N, C-alpha and C positions, 0 to 999 in steps of 0.2 A: 668489353671490360667496363665495369661500373666503378665509379670512384666512391669513397666514403660519403661524400656530399650527395651524390645521386641516390645512394641507398637511403640516406637520411630523408631526402626529399620524397622518395617513394613511400617511406613509412609515414611521413606527415600526410601525404595525399590519401594513402589507404586509410589512415585513422580518420581523417576529416570526412571522407566519403562514407566510411563505415558508421560513423556517429551522427551523420546528417539526419535530423529528426523528420525531414520531409520525405526522405526516401528510405534510409536505413536498410533493413534486410528485406524490403519488399521488392527489390529490383531483381531482374534476371541477371544471370552470370555475365552475359555479354554487355548489358546495360551498365552494370556496376563497373566492370573493368574498362568500358568505354569512357565512363566518367573519370575514373582514376587516370587513365591515359591522357585525357584532355587536361586535366588538372596538372599532372606531372609535366607534360610537354610545354605547358604555359610557363613553367619555371626553370627550364634547362635549355641549353643550346642544342644538344644532340637529341633530336626527336626519336622516340621509340614507338614501336608497333605494340598493339595491345597484347600480343602473345609474348613479346619480350618482357613487358611489364608484369604480366600475371605470372609468367614463368620465374622471373626474378623474385617476385614476392613469395611464391611457393617455396623456393630454396631458402630465402631469408627467414621466413616464418618457421620453418622446421628447426633451423639453428637457434632462432630466438626462443622458441618454446623450450628447447633443451637447456639453454642458458638460464631461462627463468626458473626452471625446475631445480637446477643446480643452485642458483642464487638463493632460492627460498629455502632449500635444505640447509645450505651452509649458514645462512643468516640465523636460522633457528638453532643450529648447533654451536655457533661461535660463542665465546665468552663475552659478557657485557664489556662495554668500553672498546670494542673493536671498531676502528674507524672505517669509513667508506672505501678508502684506498686499499686497506688491508683485505676487506671483503672482496673487492674486485680482483685483486691479485690472486686470492684463493680460488675464486670462481673461474677465472680465466685458466688457471693451472688445472683445475678439475676438468673443465671442458676439453682442454688440449689432451689430457691423459685419456679421457673417455672417447673423444672423437678423432684423435690422432691428427688434429689440425687446430690452428689458432681460431678464436672466435673473431669473425671479421665484421660484425654488425653492431658494435657497441653504440655508435651514435643512433642507429635506428632503434635499438633496444631502449635507449634513453627516451626516445619519442613515444614508444608504445607500451612501456613497462607498466603504466597505471591504467591502461585501457581496459575496460570491463570485459 
């Protein structure tokens, strides 16, 4: 089981290693996830294997991408003056209705939401 904090840390590590100008997308799959694993494990008590980390990110990324799509659509369609809290309530509700589950990665989404 992953805590919200562990998911957020994983998102931070993924983003940092993805945006690293020295390596970027020129790494092999195993090299990239090895770097993310090393970075992640240096920040948490419970050490994780590379397959656990990449598997968790795959699951998180799927839900985050769906959430981003819903967020962007709702932001575009909402009337002016709608505050951030109202937007989040609406997007979470839409996600729950569409996916039949709550969105579990808000902190991770906040980390990666502006990632290119």
